[in-house]
N, C-alpha and C positions, 0 to 999 in steps of 0.2 A: 367713557364714550365708546360707542360701537365702532368697530373698524371694518371697512370693506375688505381688507386683506385677510380677514379671518376665514376665508373660504378653504384655506389649507386644512384647518381642523375638521372640516366636513369631509374632505377627501381622505384623510389619513386612515380611518378604520377600514374602508373598502380597499384601498391600495395595499394596506398591510396584509389583508387576507389574500389578495391576488398574488402578492409577492411570495408568501409562504406556501400557498397552494402549489404554485409552479415549482418552487424550490424542492418541495417534498415529493412531487410527482416524477421528477427526473431520477432514473436509476442511479444509485450511488454505489459503485463497485468497490470503492476503497474499504468499505466496511467488511467486505468478504476477504480482504487481503491483510489488513492491519488489525492489531489489537487496539481498539478505540477506547481511550481512557479520558478522564477529566483531570484538570490541574487547578490548584488554587494559589500557585506561586508564579514568579516571573520565569522560572525554568524548572526542569526536572532532571535529576541525575540518577542513572542506573549504575550500580557498582557490582562487579563480579568477583566471586571467590570460587576457587577450584574445589572439587571433591577430593576423594582419596583413591589411592591405588587399591589393588586386591589385597586381601589379608595375607599376612605372613604365617607360615606354618610355625607353631609354637610347641616345643618339646615339653614333656612333663617336668614341671618345676622351672621351666625356662622363663626368661624375662619377656614382658610385653613389649612389642615394638610400637613406637610412637611415630606419627607422621604429621607434619604441619601442612595445613592448606596453603594455597598460594593466592595472594591478592592479585586479581587479574586486571581490572580496568575501571575507569569511570567514563561514562558516556553522557553528555549533556544534551537536553532538548530545550532550545531557547525559543520561546513562543514569539511569533511575529504577527503583526497586525495587518489585516487586509481590509480595504474599504473601497466604496464606489458610491456615487450619488447622482441625482438628476434634479432639475428645476422645472417647476410648472408655473408659467406666468398666469396672471389673472385673466388675460385675454384668451389664452388657450383653454382655460377652464370654462369661460363663458361661451366660446365659439366652437368647441370640439364637437364635431358631428361624425367623426370617423373612428371613435374608440381609441384615439391616440393615447390619452391619459392612462387607460387601463393596460395598454401594451407596455408602458414604460416600467412599471414594477414587475411585470411578468418577465421582461427581458433582463431586468436586474437580478431577479431570482435565478434565472438561467446562468447568468454570469457568475453568481456566487457559487453555484454548483460546479461550474466548470473550473473555477479557481481551486476548490478543494480537490477535485479529481486530478487536475494537472499537477499540483504540488505533490500529492501522494504518488501518482504514477511516475513522476520524475525520479523517485527513489529507485524504481526498477529500471527506468530508461537510462539512468546514469549509474547502474549497479556495478559497472566496471571502471568507473572514473574516480580515482582517489582524490582528485581536486574538488569533487562535488561534495561527497560526504564519506566518512570512514567510520568503522566500528571501533570497538575498544582495542583491537589488535593493530590498528593503524592501517588496515587494508580496506579496500572497497567491499561492498556486500558480496560480490561474486569475484573470486580470485583463485589463482592456482597455487598460492603460497601463503595460506593463513598460518602464522606461526603458533606453536604451542608454548605455553608458559613454562613448561618443564624442559624446554630446549629440544624436544623430540622432533621428528621429521615433520615438515610443514604439510598442511592438508589442503586439498583442492575441492572446491564446490563448483567447478566450471568445466565446461567442454564446448566443442564447436559443432556438434553433430546436428543435422536436420532432424525434425521430429518424425520418428517412425518407431516401429516395434523394437528394433535393436537398440536405438539410442535411449528409448524410455527404460529398457532393461538396464543399460549401462548406468543411467542416472539413479535408478532405484537401488542398485547394488552399491554404488558409491555412497549414497546417503545412509544405507544400512551399515556401512563400514565406518561411519563417522566416529572419530575419537574425541574425547574431552581433553582438557589441558593436562591431564595426568596420563594420557595415552590409553584410556579405557573406553571400551565401546559404549556408545549411547544408543538408547532405544529410539531410533528414528523410523517413522512410518509415514512416508509421504502420502497425502490424501487429496491434494489439490494440484491441478494443472492450470497454470496461468498463461494465457496466450493473447496475441493480437487477433483481430477479426480474420486476417488472412489465413490463419491456421485453424479456424473453427471447423471447417469441413474435415480436414485431416484428423483433428482430435476426435471428432464424433465417430469417424470410421474406425479409428484406432481403439477407442474406449467403449463404444456402444454396439459394435458388431457382435452378433451371436457367435459366429465362427471366427477363426483366426483370420485377420485381414490379409488380403493379397499384398505381397511385398514387392511386386514388380517382376518377380522371377518365378515364384512358386504359387500355384493355386492350392490352398489347403482344403481338403475335403471334409475331414472328420475332426480336426483339431479344434479344441475349444479356445475361446478368446480369454486368456488368463487375466487380461486387464479390465474386462467388462465389470462395471460397477465398483471398481477400486478407487476411482478418482472423481472428484467434482471438477467440472470444467468451468473455469472462470475466464470469460471473454471480456477483455477490457479495451475499449476503443482508444483509450489514451496511451496505449502501448504501440499503436500503429505508427507507420512512417509519417502519415498525414498529421499526426499530433506531436511529432517530434521524437517518436520512438523508433521501433523497427518492426517490419512485417515478418521477420524471421526469428527473433528472440523468443524463447519459451522458458518457463520456469516450473520447477516442482517445489512443493512446500508441504511440510508437516505442520498443520494448523495448531497442533497441541504443543509444539516445541518452539516454533519460530518466534523471533523477538523483533518483528517490525511493529513499531508503535506510533500511533497518531494520538496526540494530546490536544483536547479542546481546552483552551484556557478561558475563552469567552465565546459562548455560543453565538450564532448569527443573530443580529438584531436589525430591526427596521425602524428608523426614527424620522420625525418631521419637525421642521421649524419654519419660520416665516421671516421675510425681509420687509421691514416697515418702509424703506425707501423705494423699493422696486415693486412691491406688491407681488413678489414671487413666493411660492411655497417651495421649500427645499426638503429633499428626501435623501436619506443615506442609509446604506447597509454596511455593517462592519462586523468583523470577527477576529479572534486571535487563536492561533493554533500552531502546532509544530509536528513534524513527521520525520522519522528516521529509523534506525535500527540499533539495537544494543549488542546483538550477537548474530553471526552469520549462520550458525548451526540450525538445521531445520529448513534450510533454503538452498536451492540449487539452480543454476542458470546455464543456458546454452545459447550461443550466437546463431545456431542453425545454419552455419555457413558451409558445412561439408557433409 
């Protein structure tokens, strides 16, 4: 027997297209910051093992020196489910003259994008909060006292300087001096500056000026801008104070070394069903993912407070 409530099946293909068109059109900054991977399990675990120290000098006929690597850490990514839905009544379908139905999946697509960006950006917004998320060393992503597995001097990837030429140099040198868990230098080459919108103008002057930027005291006439072309500027609205972040925090990152990871367990889907009793069409979108970091190395943060 034909059912009048079957109008939902007629709506579903068009609404699905509107939903995904809007979701894909909104810029997704998280892909420029995180390593985006897929997962086929309920969770993922990263395990770390140290490298080796420098070679020992060996005399002629002398014995070879052996060194054991150090088991470092296990970091788990537990995928969470996120979902949202809406209902369309038969009467709304019949009487809609104001494009209400088409706006509903569009707005749901926007909400899905906002969810992904918010969860990912919160890793940076809470990068100094140990109660939010920690790495394998038990510290927050940005900290002044990351321990070394060999018991050596703790390492900092944090400062408090406002974004300018001097603080950028300080951050670059600190990253270039990063040591591994055996106290050996790591080849760190920061190539991305991640900032909230409030610092966009400052970053562009600092990194894109042909000559050396004016520092508030000295006007440089002939000095070249040593930072020009060295960094990609990533402006992320979800790092702003309006989005729960800060307008002063800024970050440097080596995209080839950093270990911020975003796992897709189940990609975003848009589904439809119908209610026989109410003649409503039901629509929902759902996804499963996780975000975090396995190691702090390759990442540097400043509060921009001083």
